[in-house]
C-alpha positions as CSV (number, residue, x, y, z in Angstrom):
1,M,-13.8,85.5,60.5
2,K,-12.2,85.5,56.6
3,N,-12.8,87.6,53.9
4,T,-12.3,86.9,50.3
5,K,-10.3,89.3,48.3
6,F,-8.5,89.1,44.9
7,I,-5.4,89.4,43.4
8,V,-4.4,89.5,39.3
9,K,-2.3,87.2,37.6
10,V,-0.8,88.0,34.6
11,N,0.7,85.6,32.2
12,R,2.7,87.8,29.6
13,G,2.7,85.5,26.6
14,G,6.0,83.6,25.9
15,T,7.7,83.8,29.4
16,H,6.8,81.2,32.2
17,V,7.4,83.7,34.9
18,L,3.7,84.8,36.1
19,Q,3.5,88.2,37.4
20,Y,0.8,89.7,39.6
21,V,-0.8,93.2,39.5
22,R,1.4,95.4,42.2
23,R,-0.2,99.0,41.5
24,I,-3.1,100.4,39.5
25,D,-3.0,104.0,40.1
26,R,-0.4,104.4,37.0
27,T,-0.6,103.8,33.5
28,P,0.8,101.2,32.4
29,I,-0.5,99.1,35.5
30,Q,2.7,98.0,37.6
31,T,3.3,94.3,37.9
32,T,5.7,92.2,40.2
33,I,6.8,88.5,40.3
34,N,6.6,88.6,44.2
35,R,3.1,87.2,45.1
36,K,3.6,88.9,48.4
37,L,3.9,92.3,47.1
38,A,0.5,91.6,44.8
39,L,-2.3,94.1,45.2
40,V,-5.0,92.6,47.4
41,M,-8.1,94.2,46.4
42,G,-11.9,93.9,46.0
43,R,-13.7,91.9,43.3
44,F,-15.0,95.1,41.2
45,T,-11.3,96.8,41.3
46,A,-9.8,93.6,40.3
47,E,-12.3,93.0,37.5
48,D,-11.4,96.9,36.3
49,A,-7.7,96.1,36.4
50,V,-8.5,92.7,34.1
51,K,-10.3,94.6,31.7
52,S,-7.5,97.0,31.4
53,L,-5.0,94.5,31.4
54,Q,-7.2,92.5,28.4
55,N,-6.2,95.3,25.7
56,S,-2.2,94.5,26.0
57,R,-0.5,91.2,25.1
58,C,-0.9,89.3,28.3
59,S,-3.4,87.0,29.8
60,P,-4.9,88.4,33.1
61,E,-6.7,86.1,35.4
62,L,-8.6,86.7,38.8
63,V,-7.3,84.6,41.7
64,S,-9.3,84.8,44.8
65,V,-7.6,84.7,48.2
66,Q,-8.9,84.5,52.0
67,V,-7.5,87.4,54.4
68,R,-8.3,87.4,58.1
69,A,-11.0,90.4,58.8
């Protein structure tokens, strides 16, 4: 059985390197370029992270991933 979880992909303006949210418990939110280190979270937590990042100079995007239960 698989569950759908979410990661938040971040594009920081002029750079071509994609980043992913790594931690959300600090201000500002920490990001990483390694997708394996990305925080896998529920939909509502991921949406909160996107809302928090929308005020900065980046374009956040929700990406769904399938994880085993």
